[in-house]
C-alpha positions in Angstrom: 0.0 0.0 0.0 1.7 3.2 -1.2 -0.3 6.3 -1.0 2.0 8.4 -3.1 1.6 6.1 -6.1 -2.2 5.6 -5.7 -2.3 1.8 -5.5 -5.8 0.5 -5.1 -6.6 -1.4 -1.9 -10.2 -2.4 -2.4 -10.4 -5.0 0.4 -8.8 -2.7 3.0 -10.9 0.2 2.0 -14.1 -1.9 2.2 -13.0 -3.2 5.6 -12.3 0.3 6.9 -15.6 1.7 5.5 -17.5 -1.2 7.0 -16.0 -1.0 10.4 -16.1 2.9 10.5 -19.8 2.9 9.5 -20.6 0.2 12.1 -19.0 2.4 14.8 -20.7 5.5 13.6 -24.1 4.0 13.3 -23.9 2.0 16.5 -23.7 5.4 18.2 -26.3 6.9 16.0 -28.9 4.0 16.4 -28.2 3.6 20.1 -29.8 7.1 20.4 -32.8 6.0 18.2 -33.6 3.0 20.4 -33.3 5.1 23.5 -35.5 7.8 22.1 -38.2 5.3 21.4 -38.1 3.3 24.8 -36.4 5.5 27.4 -35.8 9.2 26.8 -39.5 10.2 27.0 -39.4 8.9 30.6 -36.2 10.6 31.8 -35.5 13.7 29.7 -39.1 15.2 29.6 -41.9 15.9 31.9 -44.1 12.9 32.7 -47.3 15.0 32.8 -48.1 14.2 29.2 -46.6 10.9 27.9 -47.7 11.4 24.2 -46.1 14.9 24.2 -43.0 13.4 25.8 -42.8 10.7 23.1 -43.2 13.4 20.3 -40.5 15.5 21.9 -38.2 12.6 22.2 -38.7 11.7 18.6 -38.0 15.3 17.7 -34.6 15.1 19.5 -33.9 12.1 17.3 -34.7 14.3 14.3 -32.7 17.3 15.2 -29.5 15.5 14.2 -30.8 15.8 10.7 -30.8 19.6 10.9 -27.1 19.8 11.2 -26.4 17.0 8.7 -26.9 19.3 5.7 -24.5 21.9 7.3 -22.1 19.2 8.1 -22.3 17.9 4.6 -21.3 21.2 3.1 -18.4 21.7 5.4 -17.1 18.1 5.5 -17.8 17.7 1.8 -15.7 20.6 1.0 -12.8 19.3 3.2 -13.0 15.8 1.7 -13.0 17.0 -2.0 -10.2 19.5 -1.3 -7.9 17.8 1.1 -8.8 14.1 0.9 -11.4 11.5 2.0 -9.2 10.1 4.9 -9.2 13.4 6.9 -13.0 13.5 6.9 -13.3 9.9 8.0 -11.0 10.3 10.9 -12.7 13.5 12.1 -16.3 12.0 11.8 -15.3 8.9 13.8 -13.8 10.9 16.7 -16.7 13.4 16.9 -19.3 10.7 16.9 -17.6 8.9 19.8 -17.2 12.0 21.8 -20.9 13.1 21.4 -22.2 9.7 22.1 -20.2 9.3 25.3 -21.4 12.7 26.3 -25.0 11.6 26.1 -24.2 8.8 28.6 -23.0 11.5 31.1 -26.0 13.8 31.0 -28.2 14.5 33.9 -31.9 13.8 33.6 -35.1 15.9 33.8 -35.6 15.1 37.5 -32.1 16.5 38.3 -31.9 19.7 36.2 -35.3 20.2 34.6 -35.5 21.7 31.1 -31.7 21.9 30.9 -31.6 18.1 30.5 -33.3 18.0 27.0 -31.3 21.1 26.0 -28.0 19.3 26.6 -29.4 16.2 24.9 -30.3 18.3 21.8 -26.7 19.8 21.7 -25.1 16.3 21.9 -27.5 15.0 19.2 -26.6 17.9 16.9 -22.9 16.9 17.2 -23.8 13.4 16.2 -25.6 14.8 13.2 -22.5 16.7 12.0 -20.5 13.6 12.3 -22.9 11.3 10.4 -23.2 13.9 7.6 -19.7 13.2 6.4 -19.3 9.6 7.4 -21.3 7.7 4.8 -20.4 10.1 1.9 -16.7 9.9 2.9 -16.7 6.1 3.3 -18.7 5.6 0.0 -16.2 7.8 -1.9 -13.2 6.1 -0.4 -14.5 2.6 -1.2 -15.8 3.6 -4.7 -12.5 5.0 -5.7 -10.5 2.0 -4.5 -13.0 -0.6 -6.1 -12.4 -2.6 -9.3 -14.3 -1.2 -12.2 -16.7 -4.1 -12.6 -17.5 -4.5 -8.8 -18.0 -1.0 -7.6 -21.6 -1.6 -6.3 -20.4 -4.7 -4.4 -17.5 -3.0 -2.6 -19.4 0.3 -1.8 -22.2 -1.9 -0.3 -19.8 -2.6 2.5 -20.5 0.9 3.9 -24.2 0.1 4.2 -23.4 -3.4 5.7 -21.5 -1.5 8.3 -24.5 0.6 9.0 -26.6 -2.5 9.5 -23.9 -4.0 11.8 -24.0 -0.8 13.8 -27.8 -1.1 14.2 -27.4 -4.8 15.1 -24.9 -4.0 17.8 -27.0 -1.1 19.2 -30.1 -3.3 19.4 -28.3 -6.3 20.9 -26.8 -4.1 23.6 -30.4 -3.0 24.5 -31.9 -6.4 24.7 -30.3 -7.5 28.0 -30.5 -4.0 29.4 -34.2 -3.9 28.5 -34.7 -6.8 30.9 -33.6 -4.8 33.9 -36.2 -3.5 36.3 -37.9 -0.3 35.2 -36.2 1.5 38.1 -32.7 0.3 37.2 -33.2 0.8 33.5 -34.1 4.4 34.0 -31.7 5.1 36.8 -28.5 3.8 35.3 -28.9 1.0 32.8 -29.7 3.2 29.8 -26.2 4.8 30.1 -24.3 1.6 29.4 -24.7 1.5 25.6 -23.5 5.1 25.3 -20.4 4.5 27.4 -19.5 1.4 25.3 -19.1 3.6 22.2 -15.5 4.4 23.5 -14.5 0.8 22.8 -15.8 0.6 19.3 -14.6 4.0 18.3 -11.0 3.0 19.4 -11.1 0.0 17.1 -12.5 2.0 14.1 -9.8 4.7 14.5 -7.1 2.1 14.7 -8.1 0.5 11.3 -8.7 3.9 9.5 -5.5 5.6 10.5 -3.4 3.4 8.2 -5.7 3.5 5.2 -4.3 5.0 2.0 -5.9 7.9 0.2 -7.8 7.0 -2.9 -5.8 6.6 -6.2 -8.1 9.0 -8.2 -7.8 11.7 -5.6 -4.0 11.3 -5.4 -3.8 11.5 -9.2 -5.9 14.7 -9.4 -3.8 16.2 -6.6 -0.7 15.5 -8.6 -2.2 17.1 -11.7 -3.4 20.2 -9.8 -7.0 19.3 -10.6 -8.3 19.4 -7.1 -10.9 22.2 -6.8 -10.2 25.2 -4.8 -14.0 25.6 -4.0 -15.7 22.3 -4.9 -19.2 23.7 -4.2 -19.0 26.1 -7.0 -18.3 23.2 -9.5 -20.9 21.1 -7.9 -23.8 23.6 -8.1 -22.7 24.8 -11.5 -22.6 21.5 -13.2 -24.3 18.9 -11.0 -27.2 20.7 -9.3 -29.8 18.4 -11.0 -28.0 15.3 -9.7 -28.0 16.8 -6.2 -31.7 17.3 -6.5 -32.2 13.7 -7.8 -30.3 12.4 -4.8 -32.3 14.5 -2.4 -35.6 12.9 -3.5 -34.1 9.4 -3.9 -32.8 9.6 -0.3 -36.4 9.8 0.9 -36.2 6.0 0.9 -34.6 6.5 4.3 -38.0 7.2 5.7 -38.7 3.4 5.5 -35.7 2.8 7.8 -36.5 5.3 10.5 -40.2 4.3 10.5 -39.2 0.6 10.8 -36.5 1.1 13.4 -37.9 3.9 15.6 -41.6 4.6 15.0 -42.9 1.0 14.8 -40.8 0.1 17.7 -42.5 2.8 19.8 -45.9 2.0 18.4 -45.6 -1.7 19.1 -44.2 -1.3 22.7 -46.0 1.8 24.0 -49.3 1.7 22.1 -49.9 -2.0 21.4 -48.0 -3.2 24.5 -46.0 -5.9 22.7 -42.9 -7.0 24.6 -40.0 -4.7 23.9 -37.4 -7.5 23.9 -39.5 -9.3 21.2 -39.5 -6.1 19.0 -35.8 -5.5 19.5 -35.3 -9.2 18.4 -37.3 -8.4 15.2 -34.9 -5.5 14.5 -31.8 -7.7 15.1 -33.1 -10.5 12.7 -34.1 -8.1 10.0 -30.7 -6.5 10.1 -28.9 -9.9 10.1 -31.0 -10.7 7.0 -29.8 -7.4 5.6 -26.1 -8.3 6.0 -26.7 -11.2 3.6 -29.1 -9.3 1.3 -27.1 -6.1 0.7 -24.0 -7.5 -1.0 -26.2 -9.9 -3.0 -28.3 -7.0 -4.3 -25.1 -5.0 -5.0 -23.7 -8.0 -7.0 -26.9 -7.9 -9.1 -26.5 -4.3 -9.6 -23.0 -4.8 -11.0 -24.6 -7.2 -13.5 -27.8 -5.4 -14.6 -27.4 -1.8 -13.3 -28.1 0.3 -10.3 -31.5 1.7 -11.3 -33.6 -1.4 -11.6 -32.4 -2.8 -8.2 -33.0 0.5 -6.4 -36.4 1.0 -7.9 -37.5 -2.6 -7.1 -36.6 -2.0 -3.5 -38.3 1.3 -3.2 -41.6 0.1 -4.7 -41.5 -3.1 -2.7 -41.2 -1.0 0.5 -44.1 1.1 -0.5 -46.2 -2.1 -0.6 -44.9 -4.0 2.4 -45.1 -1.2 5.0 -48.9 -1.7 5.0 -49.1 -5.3 6.1 -46.2 -4.9 8.5 -47.8 -2.1 10.5 -51.2 -3.9 10.3 -49.6 -7.0 11.8 -48.4 -4.8 14.7 -51.8 -3.3 15.1 -53.2 -6.9 15.4 -50.5 -8.1 17.7 -49.8 -10.9 15.3 -46.3 -12.0 16.4 -45.7 -14.4 13.6 -46.5 -11.9 10.9 -44.5 -9.2 12.7 -41.4 -11.4 12.4 -42.0 -12.6 8.9 -43.0 -9.2 7.4 -40.4 -7.3 9.3 -37.6 -9.5 8.0 -39.0 -9.3 4.5 -39.6 -5.5 4.5 -36.4 -4.2 6.2 -34.0 -7.2 5.9 -34.6 -8.1 2.3 -36.6 -5.6 0.2 -35.3 -2.4 1.7 -31.8 -3.8 1.2 -32.2 -3.6 -2.5 -32.3 0.2 -2.4 -30.1 0.6 0.6 -27.3 -1.6 -0.8 -26.9 0.1 -4.3 -27.4 3.8 -3.5 -23.7 4.3 -2.6 -22.8 3.3 -6.2 -25.8 5.0 -7.8 -25.3 8.3 -6.1 -21.4 8.3 -6.2 -21.3 7.6 -9.9 -23.2 10.7 -10.8 -20.1 12.8 -10.0 -16.5 13.0 -10.9 -13.7 12.9 -8.3 -13.5 16.7 -7.8 -17.0 16.9 -6.3 -18.0 13.4 -5.4 -17.9 13.6 -1.7 -19.7 17.0 -1.6 -22.3 15.9 -4.0 -23.2 12.7 -2.2 -23.0 14.3 1.3 -25.2 17.3 0.5 -27.8 15.4 -1.5 -28.2 12.5 0.9 -28.2 14.6 4.1 -31.0 16.9 2.8 -33.1 13.9 1.9 -32.2 12.1 5.1 -33.5 15.1 7.0 -37.1 14.0 6.3 -36.2 10.5 7.3 -35.0 11.8 10.5 -38.2 13.6 11.4 -40.4 10.8 10.0 -41.0 9.3 13.4 -42.2 12.7 14.7 -44.4 13.2 11.7 -45.8 9.7 12.1 -46.5 10.3 15.7 -48.6 13.3 14.7 -50.3 11.3 11.9 -51.1 8.3 14.1 -54.8 8.2 14.8 -57.0 6.2 17.1 -58.8 3.0 16.6 -58.0 0.0 14.5 -57.2 2.1 11.3 -55.3 4.8 13.1 -52.0 3.4 11.6 -53.0 3.9 8.0 -51.9 7.6 7.6 -48.5 6.5 8.8 -48.3 3.7 6.1 -49.6 6.1 3.4 -46.9 8.7 4.3 -44.2 6.0 4.1 -45.4 4.6 0.8 -45.6 8.1 -0.8 -41.9 8.9 0.1 -40.8 5.5 -1.2 -42.6 6.1 -4.6 -41.0 9.5 -4.9 -37.6 7.9 -4.3 -38.3 5.4 -7.0 -39.4 8.0 -9.5 -36.3 10.1 -8.8 -33.9 7.2 -9.3 -35.7 6.4 -12.6 -34.6 9.9 -13.9 -30.9 9.2 -13.4 -28.4 7.9 -16.0 -27.2 4.3 -15.8 -23.5 4.2 -15.0 -22.6 0.6 -14.1 -20.6 0.2 -17.3 -19.0 3.7 -17.3 -15.2 3.7 -16.4 -14.3 5.4 -13.2 -12.2 8.1 -15.1 -15.3 9.1 -17.2 -17.9 9.3 -14.3 -19.5 12.7 -14.3 -17.1 14.1 -16.8 -19.7 14.8 -19.5 -21.2 17.3 -17.2 -17.9 19.0 -16.6 -17.2 20.0 -20.3 -16.1 23.5 -20.7 -15.3 24.1 -17.1 -12.2 26.3 -16.6 -9.2 24.4 -15.2 -8.9 24.6 -11.4 -6.7 27.3 -10.1 -3.6 26.0 -8.2 -2.5 22.6 -7.2 -3.7 21.4 -3.8 -1.7 19.0 -1.6 -3.2 16.1 0.2 
């Protein structure tokens, strides 16, 4: 591995992206699980449980407010100075902010200051997450063999699923504590454990080489001084397409946060059972994601993404219905089918689909900004769904309709993109860059 000569190290890049994403999203999803099951009871007033639940979901969503801002800043740094610097920073920031949450006082101790501090820590998590996936995807895509780019970039999303599995597994034994112990100290353990996983991720990433194409552009003096100018001059339509395609993330947050809360708090289904559904669905995703990505390397990114999005638009209805009926068998079967298999089609190929819209000079910025704006709605989807949830046996239907609409929009947006699975790396995005003035000045890595 020689950074100066730009030798590709696809397996090491995939491992670093997988592990780093697992660490980042362990931290991120630990918060989501706590927001559904615990935070309404310890960070907000107990006078109105429904209002407390909505406020807790809102704190989950506030991370998505800073994600577009973080995408702009970290995208600029990654496209100007290299992917590796962004990946190191995001990992350390996520670890710090997650550990900080575990140290916070609760509402009973400091009143309204407790949710304020919680929001601040969550905003820091959002900044970190903004650069993580786009940075990891760019790193892996640019190290990958030409004919296997979807497969190698899918490891970033496999890492995300691994993070969710770890976060959920940690909560399963903790959820068996007595209510008193869980709310007093048990909930803090998953947040403190982030120190361990962050250390492992940092150790792997610190020796990873910069990507060959970035090294080559730096040598030629083709690294943009202000990547955002190039991005919005030549690629603004692609950024818009990604924004709408990224609405597929609504399915993920509805499944992992809203339906968890709805099942446990409204339908009174055992929380350990629902956490087990999340784990099994994500174990299935670990198998499905690379398989869908391999298919995308053979037939294209668009058909696989669209199939996944439209499948989710359909399956969300029977899944929430099964929860409303308390049908445990169907909850397990449909949960694994929806999130573990069908959603994985879109989730596994979007890193290649989005990343291949851009050339090296603006790839990290384009992916980061487009996805983080789209993910913002996904982040607030549990809050929106809590407001949409009605009463009675059909009260869940507005939530299912909302989820279906966003999934269909994502499919339509993906359908408007160009198919790039046969386009060589050196030519990706170049047709949109014709006539652009040569970048001023050579940037060093």
